PDB file of N, H, CA, C and O in Angstrom:
ATOM      1  N   LEU A   1       0.768  -1.248  -0.002  1.00  0.00           N
ATOM      2  CA  LEU A   1      -0.011  -0.106   0.037  1.00  0.00           C
ATOM      3  C   LEU A   1       0.655   1.245   0.004  1.00  0.00           C
ATOM      4  O   LEU A   1       0.168   2.279  -0.453  1.00  0.00           O
ATOM      5  N   GLU A   2       1.966   1.067   0.616  1.00  0.00           N
ATOM      6  H   GLU A   2       2.361   0.227   0.988  1.00  0.00           H
ATOM      7  CA  GLU A   2       2.963   2.479   0.619  1.00  0.00           C
ATOM      8  C   GLU A   2       3.276   2.878  -0.770  1.00  0.00           C
ATOM      9  O   GLU A   2       3.539   4.074  -0.903  1.00  0.00           O
ATOM     10  N   ASP A   3       3.308   2.139  -1.842  1.00  0.00           N
ATOM     11  H   ASP A   3       3.094   1.168  -1.734  1.00  0.00           H
ATOM     12  CA  ASP A   3       3.546   2.405  -3.219  1.00  0.00           C
ATOM     13  C   ASP A   3       2.321   3.243  -3.676  1.00  0.00           C
ATOM     14  O   ASP A   3       2.628   4.190  -4.401  1.00  0.00           O
ATOM     15  N   LEU A   4       1.125   3.111  -3.432  1.00  0.00           N
ATOM     16  H   LEU A   4       0.877   2.343  -2.842  1.00  0.00           H
ATOM     17  CA  LEU A   4      -0.053   3.804  -3.851  1.00  0.00           C
ATOM     18  C   LEU A   4       0.051   5.277  -3.538  1.00  0.00           C
ATOM     19  O   LEU A   4      -0.687   6.035  -4.166  1.00  0.00           O
ATOM     20  N   ASP A   5       0.999   5.838  -2.513  1.00  0.00           N
ATOM     21  H   ASP A   5       1.598   5.222  -2.002  1.00  0.00           H
ATOM     22  CA  ASP A   5       1.068   7.147  -2.246  1.00  0.00           C
ATOM     23  C   ASP A   5       2.448   7.711  -2.912  1.00  0.00           C
ATOM     24  O   ASP A   5       2.982   8.765  -2.566  1.00  0.00           O
ATOM     25  N   ASP A   6       2.842   7.001  -3.731  1.00  0.00           N
ATOM     26  H   ASP A   6       2.409   6.145  -4.012  1.00  0.00           H
ATOM     27  CA  ASP A   6       3.988   7.458  -4.562  1.00  0.00           C
ATOM     28  C   ASP A   6       3.523   8.416  -5.725  1.00  0.00           C
ATOM     29  O   ASP A   6       2.957   7.935  -6.708  1.00  0.00           O
ATOM     30  N   PRO A   7       3.759   9.774  -5.619  1.00  0.00           N
ATOM     31  CA  PRO A   7       3.210  10.797  -6.552  1.00  0.00           C
ATOM     32  C   PRO A   7       3.790  10.653  -8.006  1.00  0.00           C
ATOM     33  O   PRO A   7       3.315  11.271  -8.958  1.00  0.00           O
ATOM     34  N   ASN A   8       4.767   9.858  -8.097  1.00  0.00           N
ATOM     35  H   ASN A   8       5.154   9.356  -7.323  1.00  0.00           H
ATOM     36  CA  ASN A   8       5.463   9.572  -9.470  1.00  0.00           C
ATOM     37  C   ASN A   8       4.826   8.431 -10.123  1.00  0.00           C
ATOM     38  O   ASN A   8       4.825   8.372 -11.353  1.00  0.00           O
ATOM     39  N   LEU A   9       4.270   7.497  -9.397  1.00  0.00           N
ATOM     40  H   LEU A   9       4.270   7.545  -8.398  1.00  0.00           H
ATOM     41  CA  LEU A   9       3.451   6.406 -10.045  1.00  0.00           C
ATOM     42  C   LEU A   9       1.842   6.748 -10.114  1.00  0.00           C
ATOM     43  O   LEU A   9       1.256   6.723 -11.196  1.00  0.00           O
ATOM     44  N   PHE A  10       1.284   7.014  -9.096  1.00  0.00           N
ATOM     45  H   PHE A  10       1.760   7.035  -8.217  1.00  0.00           H
ATOM     46  CA  PHE A  10      -0.248   7.177  -9.177  1.00  0.00           C
ATOM     47  C   PHE A  10      -0.624   8.540  -8.809  1.00  0.00           C
ATOM     48  O   PHE A  10      -1.682   8.947  -9.288  1.00  0.00           O
ATOM     49  N   GLY A  11       0.071   9.359  -8.015  1.00  0.00           N
ATOM     50  H   GLY A  11       0.931   9.028  -7.625  1.00  0.00           H
ATOM     51  CA  GLY A  11      -0.406  10.726  -7.765  1.00  0.00           C
ATOM     52  C   GLY A  11      -1.460  10.761  -6.849  1.00  0.00           C
ATOM     53  O   GLY A  11      -2.218  11.731  -6.838  1.00  0.00           O
ATOM     54  N   GLY A  12      -1.635   9.608  -5.904  1.00  0.00           N
ATOM     55  H   GLY A  12      -1.019   8.820  -5.913  1.00  0.00           H
ATOM     56  CA  GLY A  12      -2.817   9.748  -5.036  1.00  0.00           C
ATOM     57  C   GLY A  12      -2.530   9.343  -3.823  1.00  0.00           C
ATOM     58  O   GLY A  12      -1.345   9.120  -3.576  1.00  0.00           O
ATOM     59  N   ILE A  13      -3.439   9.168  -2.877  1.00  0.00           N
ATOM     60  H   ILE A  13      -4.402   9.349  -3.077  1.00  0.00           H
ATOM     61  CA  ILE A  13      -3.380   9.071  -1.439  1.00  0.00           C
ATOM     62  C   ILE A  13      -4.559   7.970  -1.154  1.00  0.00           C
ATOM     63  O   ILE A  13      -5.707   8.064  -1.587  1.00  0.00           O
ATOM     64  N   VAL A  14      -4.096   7.003  -0.414  1.00  0.00           N
ATOM     65  H   VAL A  14      -3.163   6.926  -0.062  1.00  0.00           H
ATOM     66  CA  VAL A  14      -5.345   6.028   0.010  1.00  0.00           C
ATOM     67  C   VAL A  14      -5.123   6.072   1.638  1.00  0.00           C
ATOM     68  O   VAL A  14      -4.047   5.777   2.159  1.00  0.00           O
ATOM     69  N   ASP A  15      -6.366   6.506   2.415  1.00  0.00           N
ATOM     70  H   ASP A  15      -7.240   6.746   1.991  1.00  0.00           H
ATOM     71  CA  ASP A  15      -6.461   6.797   3.767  1.00  0.00           C
ATOM     72  C   ASP A  15      -7.616   5.522   3.953  1.00  0.00           C
ATOM     73  O   ASP A  15      -8.819   5.655   3.732  1.00  0.00           O
ATOM     74  N   ARG A  16      -7.023   4.415   4.357  1.00  0.00           N
ATOM     75  H   ARG A  16      -6.045   4.307   4.537  1.00  0.00           H
ATOM     76  CA  ARG A  16      -7.929   3.383   4.561  1.00  0.00           C
ATOM     77  C   ARG A  16      -9.021   3.659   5.732  1.00  0.00           C
ATOM     78  O   ARG A  16     -10.185   3.290   5.573  1.00  0.00           O
ATOM     79  N   PRO A  17      -8.614   4.300   6.874  1.00  0.00           N
ATOM     80  CA  PRO A  17      -9.689   4.327   8.021  1.00  0.00           C
ATOM     81  C   PRO A  17     -10.812   5.172   7.569  1.00  0.00           C
ATOM     82  O   PRO A  17     -11.993   4.894   7.777  1.00  0.00           O
ATOM     83  N   GLY A  18     -10.326   6.373   6.848  1.00  0.00           N
ATOM     84  H   GLY A  18      -9.367   6.598   6.679  1.00  0.00           H
ATOM     85  CA  GLY A  18     -11.362   7.290   6.597  1.00  0.00           C
ATOM     86  C   GLY A  18     -11.867   7.043   4.979  1.00  0.00           C
ATOM     87  O   GLY A  18     -12.647   7.809   4.413  1.00  0.00           O
ATOM     88  N   ARG A  19     -11.341   5.970   4.420  1.00  0.00           N
ATOM     89  H   ARG A  19     -10.708   5.347   4.880  1.00  0.00           H
ATOM     90  CA  ARG A  19     -11.591   5.467   3.004  1.00  0.00           C
ATOM     91  C   ARG A  19     -11.831   6.676   1.815  1.00  0.00           C
ATOM     92  O   ARG A  19     -12.764   6.811   1.023  1.00  0.00           O
ATOM     93  N   ILE A  20     -10.663   7.458   2.012  1.00  0.00           N
ATOM     94  H   ILE A  20      -9.905   7.349   2.656  1.00  0.00           H
ATOM     95  CA  ILE A  20     -10.511   8.445   1.115  1.00  0.00           C
ATOM     96  C   ILE A  20      -9.587   7.885  -0.076  1.00  0.00           C
ATOM     97  O   ILE A  20      -8.539   7.267   0.112  1.00  0.00           O
ATOM     98  N   LEU A  21     -10.041   8.140  -1.105  1.00  0.00           N
ATOM     99  H   LEU A  21     -10.892   8.642  -1.258  1.00  0.00           H
ATOM    100  CA  LEU A  21      -8.980   7.876  -2.301  1.00  0.00           C
ATOM    101  C   LEU A  21      -9.071   9.117  -3.053  1.00  0.00           C
ATOM    102  O   LEU A  21     -10.102   9.623  -3.497  1.00  0.00           O
ATOM    103  N   PHE A  22      -7.707   9.618  -3.163  1.00  0.00           N
ATOM    104  H   PHE A  22      -6.869   9.207  -2.802  1.00  0.00           H
ATOM    105  CA  PHE A  22      -7.591  10.871  -3.851  1.00  0.00           C
ATOM    106  C   PHE A  22      -6.629  10.648  -4.999  1.00  0.00           C
ATOM    107  O   PHE A  22      -5.507  10.224  -4.720  1.00  0.00           O
ATOM    108  N   ALA A  23      -6.925  10.871  -6.169  1.00  0.00           N
ATOM    109  H   ALA A  23      -7.836  11.215  -6.396  1.00  0.00           H
ATOM    110  CA  ALA A  23      -6.106  10.452  -7.215  1.00  0.00           C
ATOM    111  C   ALA A  23      -5.848  11.865  -8.160  1.00  0.00           C
ATOM    112  O   ALA A  23      -6.758  12.679  -8.319  1.00  0.00           O
ATOM    113  N   MET A  24      -4.645  12.024  -8.696  1.00  0.00           N
ATOM    114  H   MET A  24      -3.906  11.362  -8.568  1.00  0.00           H
ATOM    115  CA  MET A  24      -4.253  13.023  -9.557  1.00  0.00           C
ATOM    116  C   MET A  24      -3.458  12.269 -10.627  1.00  0.00           C
ATOM    117  O   MET A  24      -2.891  11.196 -10.422  1.00  0.00           O
ATOM    118  N   PRO A  25      -3.474  13.015 -11.929  1.00  0.00           N
ATOM    119  CA  PRO A  25      -2.539  12.464 -12.774  1.00  0.00           C
ATOM    120  C   PRO A  25      -1.214  12.378 -12.220  1.00  0.00           C
ATOM    121  O   PRO A  25      -0.895  13.217 -11.378  1.00  0.00           O
ATOM    122  N   PRO A  26      -0.315  11.402 -12.601  1.00  0.00           N
ATOM    123  CA  PRO A  26       1.186  11.390 -12.192  1.00  0.00           C
ATOM    124  C   PRO A  26       1.932  12.609 -12.497  1.00  0.00           C
ATOM    125  O   PRO A  26       1.746  13.299 -13.500  1.00  0.00           O
ATOM    126  N   ARG A  27       2.830  12.846 -11.528  1.00  0.00           N
ATOM    127  H   ARG A  27       2.981  12.286 -10.713  1.00  0.00           H
ATOM    128  CA  ARG A  27       3.892  13.837 -11.889  1.00  0.00           C
ATOM    129  C   ARG A  27       3.272  15.307 -11.811  1.00  0.00           C
ATOM    130  O   ARG A  27       3.803  16.202 -12.468  1.00  0.00           O
ATOM    131  N   ARG A  28       2.218  15.554 -11.060  1.00  0.00           N
ATOM    132  H   ARG A  28       1.786  14.827 -10.526  1.00  0.00           H
ATOM    133  CA  ARG A  28       1.733  16.883 -10.918  1.00  0.00           C
ATOM    134  C   ARG A  28       2.565  17.634  -9.867  1.00  0.00           C
ATOM    135  O   ARG A  28       3.172  16.968  -9.028  1.00  0.00           O
ATOM    136  N   PRO A  29       2.634  18.919  -9.853  1.00  0.00           N
ATOM    137  CA  PRO A  29       3.443  19.835  -8.939  1.00  0.00           C
ATOM    138  C   PRO A  29       3.106  19.365  -7.547  1.00  0.00           C
ATOM    139  O   PRO A  29       1.929  19.077  -7.331  1.00  0.00           O
ATOM    140  N   ALA A  30       3.957  19.254  -6.610  1.00  0.00           N
ATOM    141  H   ALA A  30       4.913  19.488  -6.785  1.00  0.00           H
ATOM    142  CA  ALA A  30       3.805  18.811  -5.238  1.00  0.00           C
ATOM    143  C   ALA A  30       2.809  19.866  -4.550  1.00  0.00           C
ATOM    144  O   ALA A  30       1.891  19.522  -3.805  1.00  0.00           O
ATOM    145  N   GLY A  31       3.122  21.258  -4.909  1.00  0.00           N
ATOM    146  H   GLY A  31       3.869  21.537  -5.514  1.00  0.00           H
ATOM    147  CA  GLY A  31       2.120  22.300  -4.434  1.00  0.00           C
ATOM    148  C   GLY A  31       0.650  21.963  -4.657  1.00  0.00           C
ATOM    149  O   GLY A  31      -0.208  21.984  -3.775  1.00  0.00           O
ATOM    150  N   GLU A  32       0.459  21.654  -5.926  1.00  0.00           N
ATOM    151  H   GLU A  32       1.155  21.637  -6.643  1.00  0.00           H
ATOM    152  CA  GLU A  32      -0.920  21.403  -6.444  1.00  0.00           C
ATOM    153  C   GLU A  32      -1.567  20.226  -5.440  1.00  0.00           C
ATOM    154  O   GLU A  32      -2.593  20.338  -4.769  1.00  0.00           O
ATOM    155  N   ARG A  33      -0.701  19.095  -5.525  1.00  0.00           N
ATOM    156  H   ARG A  33       0.133  19.004  -6.070  1.00  0.00           H
ATOM    157  CA  ARG A  33      -1.200  17.817  -4.873  1.00  0.00           C
ATOM    158  C   ARG A  33      -1.501  18.187  -3.306  1.00  0.00           C
ATOM    159  O   ARG A  33      -2.470  17.714  -2.714  1.00  0.00           O
ATOM    160  N   GLU A  34      -0.534  19.114  -2.680  1.00  0.00           N
ATOM    161  H   GLU A  34       0.254  19.498  -3.162  1.00  0.00           H
ATOM    162  CA  GLU A  34      -0.616  19.401  -1.332  1.00  0.00           C
ATOM    163  C   GLU A  34      -1.907  20.225  -1.068  1.00  0.00           C
ATOM    164  O   GLU A  34      -2.657  19.974  -0.125  1.00  0.00           O
ATOM    165  N   ARG A  35      -2.107  21.181  -1.924  1.00  0.00           N
ATOM    166  H   ARG A  35      -1.498  21.385  -2.691  1.00  0.00           H
ATOM    167  CA  ARG A  35      -3.458  21.971  -2.033  1.00  0.00           C
ATOM    168  C   ARG A  35      -4.773  21.216  -1.875  1.00  0.00           C
ATOM    169  O   ARG A  35      -5.651  21.474  -1.052  1.00  0.00           O
ATOM    170  N   TRP A  36      -4.776  20.293  -2.743  1.00  0.00           N
ATOM    171  H   TRP A  36      -4.063  20.084  -3.411  1.00  0.00           H
ATOM    172  CA  TRP A  36      -6.008  19.288  -2.945  1.00  0.00           C
ATOM    173  C   TRP A  36      -6.090  18.540  -1.624  1.00  0.00           C
ATOM    174  O   TRP A  36      -7.133  18.627  -0.976  1.00  0.00           O
ATOM    175  N   VAL A  37      -5.156  17.870  -1.207  1.00  0.00           N
ATOM    176  H   VAL A  37      -4.308  17.799  -1.733  1.00  0.00           H
ATOM    177  CA  VAL A  37      -5.178  17.127   0.086  1.00  0.00           C
ATOM    178  C   VAL A  37      -5.799  18.057   1.172  1.00  0.00           C
ATOM    179  O   VAL A  37      -6.763  17.681   1.838  1.00  0.00           O
ATOM    180  N   ARG A  38      -5.288  19.144   1.315  1.00  0.00           N
ATOM    181  H   ARG A  38      -4.505  19.449   0.774  1.00  0.00           H
ATOM    182  CA  ARG A  38      -5.668  19.933   2.411  1.00  0.00           C
ATOM    183  C   ARG A  38      -7.058  20.225   2.218  1.00  0.00           C
ATOM    184  O   ARG A  38      -7.763  20.088   3.217  1.00  0.00           O
ATOM    185  N   VAL A  39      -7.671  20.638   1.038  1.00  0.00           N
ATOM    186  H   VAL A  39      -7.098  20.749   0.226  1.00  0.00           H
ATOM    187  CA  VAL A  39      -9.020  20.904   0.874  1.00  0.00           C
ATOM    188  C   VAL A  39      -9.707  19.714   1.118  1.00  0.00           C
ATOM    189  O   VAL A  39     -10.783  19.848   1.700  1.00  0.00           O
ATOM    190  N   LEU A  40      -9.371  18.628   0.833  1.00  0.00           N
ATOM    191  H   LEU A  40      -8.497  18.519   0.360  1.00  0.00           H
ATOM    192  CA  LEU A  40      -9.998  17.345   1.375  1.00  0.00           C
ATOM    193  C   LEU A  40     -10.150  17.079   2.780  1.00  0.00           C
ATOM    194  O   LEU A  40     -11.189  16.658   3.290  1.00  0.00           O
ATOM    195  N   LEU A  41      -8.994  17.361   3.438  1.00  0.00           N
ATOM    196  H   LEU A  41      -8.151  17.703   3.024  1.00  0.00           H
ATOM    197  CA  LEU A  41      -8.986  17.108   4.849  1.00  0.00           C
ATOM    198  C   LEU A  41      -9.725  18.201   5.440  1.00  0.00           C
ATOM    199  O   LEU A  41     -10.182  17.999   6.565  1.00  0.00           O
ATOM    200  N   ALA A  42      -9.939  19.378   4.866  1.00  0.00           N
ATOM    201  H   ALA A  42      -9.568  19.542   3.952  1.00  0.00           H
ATOM    202  CA  ALA A  42     -10.974  20.502   5.704  1.00  0.00           C
ATOM    203  C   ALA A  42     -12.294  19.894   5.339  1.00  0.00           C
ATOM    204  O   ALA A  42     -13.140  19.905   6.233  1.00  0.00           O
ATOM    205  N   HIS A  43     -12.604  19.396   4.255  1.00  0.00           N
ATOM    206  H   HIS A  43     -11.916  19.387   3.529  1.00  0.00           H
ATOM    207  CA  HIS A  43     -14.015  18.964   4.145  1.00  0.00           C
ATOM    208  C   HIS A  43     -14.279  17.840   4.994  1.00  0.00           C
ATOM    209  O   HIS A  43     -15.402  17.760   5.491  1.00  0.00           O
ATOM    210  N   ARG A  44     -13.242  16.774   5.290  1.00  0.00           N
ATOM    211  H   ARG A  44     -12.330  16.839   4.886  1.00  0.00           H
ATOM    212  CA  ARG A  44     -13.414  15.655   6.279  1.00  0.00           C
ATOM    213  C   ARG A  44     -13.631  16.165   7.483  1.00  0.00           C
ATOM    214  O   ARG A  44     -14.342  15.440   8.178  1.00  0.00           O
ATOM    215  N   GLU A  45     -13.225  17.295   8.056  1.00  0.00           N
ATOM    216  H   GLU A  45     -12.647  17.884   7.491  1.00  0.00           H
ATOM    217  CA  GLU A  45     -13.130  17.801   9.270  1.00  0.00           C
ATOM    218  C   GLU A  45     -14.370  18.578   9.505  1.00  0.00           C
ATOM    219  O   GLU A  45     -14.584  19.127  10.585  1.00  0.00           O
ATOM    220  N   GLY A  46     -15.211  18.629   8.473  1.00  0.00           N
ATOM    221  H   GLY A  46     -15.037  18.183   7.595  1.00  0.00           H
ATOM    222  CA  GLY A  46     -16.712  19.193   8.708  1.00  0.00           C
ATOM    223  C   GLY A  46     -16.799  20.661   8.157  1.00  0.00           C
ATOM    224  O   GLY A  46     -17.912  21.174   8.271  1.00  0.00           O
ATOM    225  N   TYR A  47     -15.840  21.405   7.594  1.00  0.00           N
ATOM    226  H   TYR A  47     -14.935  20.987   7.502  1.00  0.00           H
ATOM    227  CA  TYR A  47     -16.008  22.657   7.214  1.00  0.00           C
ATOM    228  C   TYR A  47     -16.841  22.671   5.807  1.00  0.00           C
ATOM    229  O   TYR A  47     -16.691  21.856   4.897  1.00  0.00           O
ATOM    230  N   SER A  48     -17.633  23.627   5.824  1.00  0.00           N
ATOM    231  H   SER A  48     -17.755  24.288   6.564  1.00  0.00           H
ATOM    232  CA  SER A  48     -18.486  23.823   4.638  1.00  0.00           C
ATOM    233  C   SER A  48     -17.814  24.101   3.232  1.00  0.00           C
ATOM    234  O   SER A  48     -16.625  24.421   3.232  1.00  0.00           O
ATOM    235  N   ARG A  49     -18.401  24.015   2.206  1.00  0.00           N
ATOM    236  H   ARG A  49     -19.367  23.756   2.206  1.00  0.00           H
ATOM    237  CA  ARG A  49     -17.753  24.248   0.921  1.00  0.00           C
ATOM    238  C   ARG A  49     -17.316  25.579   1.007  1.00  0.00           C
ATOM    239  O   ARG A  49     -16.130  25.828   0.788  1.00  0.00           O
ATOM    240  N   ASP A  50     -18.189  26.553   1.323  1.00  0.00           N
ATOM    241  H   ASP A  50     -19.152  26.351   1.500  1.00  0.00           H
ATOM    242  CA  ASP A  50     -17.900  28.051   1.237  1.00  0.00           C
ATOM    243  C   ASP A  50     -16.851  28.314   2.197  1.00  0.00           C
ATOM    244  O   ASP A  50     -16.013  29.098   1.753  1.00  0.00           O
ATOM    245  N   GLU A  51     -16.649  27.936   3.288  1.00  0.00           N
ATOM    246  H   GLU A  51     -17.331  27.299   3.649  1.00  0.00           H
ATOM    247  CA  GLU A  51     -15.518  28.027   4.214  1.00  0.00           C
ATOM    248  C   GLU A  51     -14.184  27.615   3.547  1.00  0.00           C
ATOM    249  O   GLU A  51     -13.210  28.368   3.568  1.00  0.00           O
ATOM    250  N   VAL A  52     -14.166  26.438   2.973  1.00  0.00           N
ATOM    251  H   VAL A  52     -14.957  25.826   2.956  1.00  0.00           H
ATOM    252  CA  VAL A  52     -12.896  25.858   2.280  1.00  0.00           C
ATOM    253  C   VAL A  52     -12.740  26.781   1.164  1.00  0.00           C
ATOM    254  O   VAL A  52     -11.609  27.235   0.987  1.00  0.00           O
ATOM    255  N   GLN A  53     -13.603  27.110   0.444  1.00  0.00           N
ATOM    256  H   GLN A  53     -14.522  26.741   0.588  1.00  0.00           H
ATOM    257  CA  GLN A  53     -13.246  28.007  -0.780  1.00  0.00           C
ATOM    258  C   GLN A  53     -12.702  29.305  -0.387  1.00  0.00           C
ATOM    259  O   GLN A  53     -11.858  29.842  -1.106  1.00  0.00           O
ATOM    260  N   GLU A  54     -13.188  29.963   0.896  1.00  0.00           N
ATOM    261  H   GLU A  54     -13.874  29.527   1.480  1.00  0.00           H
ATOM    262  CA  GLU A  54     -12.690  31.195   1.134  1.00  0.00           C
ATOM    263  C   GLU A  54     -11.292  31.020   1.800  1.00  0.00           C
ATOM    264  O   GLU A  54     -10.394  31.832   1.575  1.00  0.00           O
ATOM    265  N   ALA A  55     -11.119  29.944   2.627  1.00  0.00           N
ATOM    266  H   ALA A  55     -11.848  29.284   2.810  1.00  0.00           H
ATOM    267  CA  ALA A  55      -9.736  29.663   3.137  1.00  0.00           C
ATOM    268  C   ALA A  55      -8.592  29.519   2.142  1.00  0.00           C
ATOM    269  O   ALA A  55      -7.491  30.048   2.291  1.00  0.00           O
ATOM    270  N   PHE A  56      -8.940  28.783   1.151  1.00  0.00           N
ATOM    271  H   PHE A  56      -9.835  28.354   1.030  1.00  0.00           H
ATOM    272  CA  PHE A  56      -7.978  28.502   0.108  1.00  0.00           C
ATOM    273  C   PHE A  56      -7.961  29.411  -1.193  1.00  0.00           C
ATOM    274  O   PHE A  56      -7.241  29.089  -2.138  1.00  0.00           O
ATOM    275  N   ALA A  57      -8.763  30.557  -1.240  1.00  0.00           N
ATOM    276  H   ALA A  57      -9.348  30.819  -0.472  1.00  0.00           H
ATOM    277  CA  ALA A  57      -8.872  31.409  -2.278  1.00  0.00           C
ATOM    278  C   ALA A  57      -7.504  31.940  -2.700  1.00  0.00           C
ATOM    279  O   ALA A  57      -7.164  32.053  -3.878  1.00  0.00           O
ATOM    280  N   GLY A  58      -6.722  32.267  -1.612  1.00  0.00           N
ATOM    281  H   GLY A  58      -6.999  32.175  -0.655  1.00  0.00           H
ATOM    282  CA  GLY A  58      -5.603  33.002  -1.798  1.00  0.00           C
ATOM    283  C   GLY A  58      -4.313  32.066  -1.928  1.00  0.00           C
ATOM    284  O   GLY A  58      -3.173  32.530  -1.966  1.00  0.00           O
ATOM    285  N   VAL A  59      -4.567  30.884  -1.985  1.00  0.00           N
ATOM    286  H   VAL A  59      -5.493  30.507  -1.955  1.00  0.00           H
ATOM    287  CA  VAL A  59      -3.353  29.689  -1.931  1.00  0.00           C
ATOM    288  C   VAL A  59      -3.100  29.311  -3.335  1.00  0.00           C
ATOM    289  O   VAL A  59      -2.258  28.454  -3.601  1.00  0.00           O
TER     290      VAL A  59
END
């Protein structure tokens, strides 16, 4: 399972306890990948769509 988190192979993350599968095309910039992971985690923590969009508008 560790290989699934290799951004050069799959560009995704598998979080088994939370059952989150996040996939991006391989070799995407690390900053873009990190931004989307943070957005997903914010949604997972219960923040609304509007709150998340506002928080990440300048990122």
